[in-house]
C-alpha positions in Angstrom: 80.0 84.4 97.7 78.8 87.3 100.0 81.2 89.7 97.9 79.3 88.1 94.7 75.7 87.8 95.7 75.4 90.5 98.2 72.6 88.7 100.5 73.7 89.3 103.6 75.7 86.2 104.3 78.2 85.9 107.5 81.5 86.8 106.8 83.0 85.2 109.8 81.7 81.9 109.4 83.7 78.9 108.2 80.8 77.3 106.4 77.3 77.4 105.8 74.6 75.1 105.5 71.4 76.0 103.4 68.7 73.7 104.8 64.8 73.7 103.0 61.9 72.2 104.7 58.4 71.7 102.7 54.9 70.0 103.1 52.3 70.7 105.6 52.6 74.0 107.5 52.5 72.1 110.9 55.0 69.4 109.6 57.1 72.5 108.4 57.2 74.3 111.6 58.1 71.4 113.3 61.0 70.1 111.0 62.3 73.6 111.1 62.1 73.8 115.1 64.0 70.8 115.2 66.6 71.8 112.5 67.3 74.6 114.6 67.8 73.2 117.7 70.1 70.4 116.2 72.0 73.2 114.7 72.5 75.0 117.7 73.3 71.9 119.9 76.5 71.4 117.4 77.7 75.1 117.2 76.3 76.8 115.0 77.2 80.4 115.3 73.9 81.7 114.0 70.5 80.3 112.4 68.8 82.6 109.9 65.1 82.1 108.5 64.1 83.1 105.3 61.1 85.3 106.0 59.4 84.5 102.7 59.6 83.0 99.3 61.6 85.6 97.8 64.3 85.7 100.8 64.6 82.1 100.4 65.2 82.3 96.4 67.7 84.8 97.6 69.6 82.6 99.5 69.6 79.6 97.1 71.2 82.1 94.5 73.7 82.7 96.8 74.1 78.7 96.6 74.2 78.7 93.0 76.9 81.7 93.0 79.6 79.5 94.8 81.4 78.5 91.5 81.4 81.7 89.5 82.3 83.6 93.4 85.2 81.5 93.5 86.1 81.5 89.9 87.2 85.5 90.7 90.1 84.3 93.1 92.4 82.5 90.5 92.9 82.4 86.8 92.1 78.6 86.8 89.3 76.9 88.9 88.8 73.3 89.0 85.8 71.8 90.4 86.1 68.2 91.7 83.1 65.7 92.7 83.2 63.2 94.9 80.6 61.6 97.5 80.8 60.1 100.9 78.1 59.0 103.3 76.5 61.7 105.6 77.9 60.2 108.4 81.3 60.8 106.8 80.8 64.3 105.8 82.4 66.6 108.6 85.5 64.2 108.2 85.6 64.6 104.4 85.5 68.3 104.5 88.2 68.4 107.0 90.2 65.7 105.2 90.0 68.0 102.1 91.6 71.5 104.4 94.0 69.5 105.8 95.2 68.1 101.8 95.0 72.0 101.4 97.4 73.0 103.7 99.7 70.1 103.2 100.2 71.1 99.1 99.9 75.1 99.9 96.6 75.3 97.8 93.4 77.2 98.3 90.4 74.6 98.1 87.1 75.4 98.7 84.1 73.0 99.4 80.7 73.1 98.4 78.3 70.9 97.5 75.1 68.7 98.1 75.1 67.9 101.7 72.1 66.0 101.7 73.2 63.3 99.7 76.9 63.3 100.5 78.1 65.1 97.2 81.0 67.4 97.5 82.4 69.4 95.5 86.0 70.1 96.3 87.0 73.4 94.1 90.9 74.0 93.5 91.8 77.7 93.0 94.9 77.5 91.0 96.6 79.0 88.0 97.4 76.6 85.0 100.1 78.2 83.8 102.3 77.5 87.3 103.6 74.2 85.8 104.8 73.4 90.0 101.3 74.3 91.1 99.8 72.1 88.8 101.6 69.4 89.9 100.7 70.0 93.5 97.2 70.1 92.1 97.3 66.7 91.0 98.6 65.1 93.9 96.1 67.1 95.8 93.2 65.5 93.9 94.8 62.2 93.9 94.8 62.2 97.8 91.1 63.5 97.8 90.2 60.7 96.1 92.0 58.6 98.5 90.1 59.9 101.4 87.0 59.4 99.4 87.7 56.0 98.9 89.4 55.3 102.8 85.7 56.7 103.6 83.6 54.1 101.6 82.8 56.7 99.1 82.7 57.2 95.2 85.1 59.1 93.2 81.9 60.8 91.4 78.3 61.7 92.5 76.9 63.4 89.4 80.0 64.7 86.8 80.7 61.2 85.7 84.4 59.5 85.9 85.4 60.7 82.5 89.5 61.1 81.5 90.6 62.5 84.8 89.5 59.8 87.0 89.5 56.8 84.9 92.6 55.6 86.6 91.0 55.6 90.1 88.1 53.5 88.7 89.9 49.8 89.3 90.8 51.3 92.9 86.9 52.2 93.6 85.5 48.8 91.8 87.7 46.1 92.5 89.3 44.0 90.1 86.4 41.2 89.7 83.6 44.7 89.0 86.3 46.3 86.7 87.2 43.2 84.6 83.3 43.1 84.1 82.7 46.5 82.9 85.7 45.8 80.4 84.0 42.4 79.4 80.6 44.2 78.8 82.5 46.8 76.6 83.8 44.5 74.6 80.4 42.3 74.2 78.4 45.7 73.0 81.7 47.5 71.2 83.7 45.0 70.0 85.5 47.5 67.8 85.6 49.9 70.2 83.7 52.5 68.3 82.2 54.3 71.2 84.0 56.6 73.2 87.5 55.3 72.6 89.9 55.3 75.4 87.3 57.2 77.3 87.5 54.3 80.2 89.6 51.9 78.8 92.6 51.6 76.7 92.3 50.7 73.1 94.1 47.7 73.4 92.6 46.4 76.6 89.1 46.2 75.0 89.3 45.4 71.2 88.3 41.8 70.4 91.2 39.9 69.4 
């Protein structure tokens, strides 16, 4: 990200949190002080404050450039979208690191930590068949680790074709069958997004 954005981010940090507080100046100052104390108490290598609105915008731009910065590393960039509770964030990040090592892949994680939404981003090359097989297994492992922590298979990007195979696992049989019944009721001819979530034969009214 620093190579891409050039905003003075530390190159020796394993991770970075971008935290914002706003409101009445006294409340902001109090929250900021407590944030710094908590950060240092939990091992932060450094704490940097934005000196003004322009510097704050620059740091925010660095976060927004994360995907573009990662995309330069390999020909194919696969961004995933899973969500866990904030209490499970640290363990989930460590799980993604272990999955990357297990499958011999490079996976970077960024996201919206305030609501637990993570974007494990797999850097790969879709022309490499064997490597893409490892990518698929890694993705399945990431989803499994998410569900083990009571999380969801998507936070903002939707289920889509890639994740529909995991939907029953997340919802359970009863809720999954309820969704299918709703689909049959509202779209008996399966005209709306056929095969998007359910196979055609599963939803068409006999």
